[in-house]
C-alpha positions in Angstrom: 1.3 11.4 -22.6 1.3 8.4 -20.2 3.3 6.1 -22.2 4.2 3.1 -20.3 6.7 0.1 -20.1 4.9 -2.6 -18.4 6.0 -5.7 -17.4 5.4 -8.7 -15.4 7.3 -12.0 -14.3 4.9 -14.6 -13.3 7.4 -16.6 -11.5 8.8 -13.9 -9.2 5.3 -12.7 -8.9 6.8 -9.2 -9.5 5.2 -6.0 -11.4 7.7 -3.4 -13.3 6.5 -0.7 -14.9 8.3 2.7 -16.5 7.1 5.9 -18.1 8.6 5.6 -22.0 11.0 8.3 -21.5 14.8 8.7 -22.7 15.9 7.9 -19.2 14.6 4.4 -18.9 16.5 4.1 -15.7 13.4 5.3 -13.7 11.7 2.2 -13.5 9.8 0.6 -10.5 9.5 -3.1 -9.6 6.5 -3.9 -7.3 6.3 -7.2 -5.5 2.7 -8.3 -5.9 3.0 -10.3 -2.4 3.5 -6.7 -0.7 -0.1 -5.6 -2.6 -3.1 -6.2 -0.7 -5.7 -4.6 -3.6 -5.3 -3.8 -6.9 -8.1 -1.8 -8.5 -9.1 0.3 -11.4 -9.8 3.7 -10.9 -11.7 5.7 -14.2 -14.6 7.4 -13.0 -17.0 8.8 -15.8 -19.8 11.5 -15.9 -21.9 12.5 -18.9 -20.5 15.9 -18.7 -16.7 15.4 -18.8 -16.5 11.9 -19.7 -13.4 10.0 -18.3 -10.9 12.2 -16.7 -8.2 10.3 -15.5 -7.6 6.0 -15.6 -5.2 4.7 -13.4 -4.2 1.3 -11.7 -4.6 1.6 -7.9 -2.1 -0.3 -5.6 -2.7 -0.9 -1.6 -0.4 -2.4 0.6 3.0 -2.2 1.9 4.6 -0.5 -1.1 6.4 2.8 -2.1 4.0 3.4 -5.5 0.1 3.5 -4.9 -0.9 4.6 -8.5 0.2 3.8 -12.5 -1.7 6.3 -14.3 -2.7 5.4 -17.7 -4.4 8.5 -18.8 -5.3 12.2 -17.6 -7.6 14.0 -20.2 -5.5 17.2 -19.8 -2.4 15.8 -20.4 -3.1 12.7 -23.1 -4.9 14.9 -25.7 -5.9 12.8 -28.9 -5.6 9.7 -26.7 -8.9 7.4 -26.8 -9.4 7.4 -22.8 -11.7 4.1 -23.8 -8.8 2.4 -25.0 -6.7 3.2 -22.2 -9.4 1.8 -19.7 -9.3 -1.4 -21.7 -5.4 -1.8 -21.2 -5.9 -0.8 -17.7 -8.3 -3.2 -17.1 -6.5 -6.3 -18.8 -3.5 -5.2 -16.3 -5.7 -5.3 -13.2 -6.9 -8.6 -14.0 -3.6 -9.9 -14.9 -2.2 -8.7 -11.7 -5.2 -9.7 -9.4 -4.8 -13.3 -10.6 -1.4 -13.9 -10.1 
């Protein structure tokens, strides 16, 4: 599953994230000053529902996407809950 550790430093305007694994050393720090656009990717169809949910980042940064949910990987995970959480993060980071 896409279990993540997410953090935000309001004073330094930095977004930190890492997959929740044994190797917590694999974290990424993004300066929001380098981000031009933050958006939610969560297309949905009647046939398949939500297949992927991701926070998309545009700008001069090495990471362009933080995946919250993928249907074929996150079995048993509620996509709508993941979408709600991703929307909260998009809103918080946009208003930083």
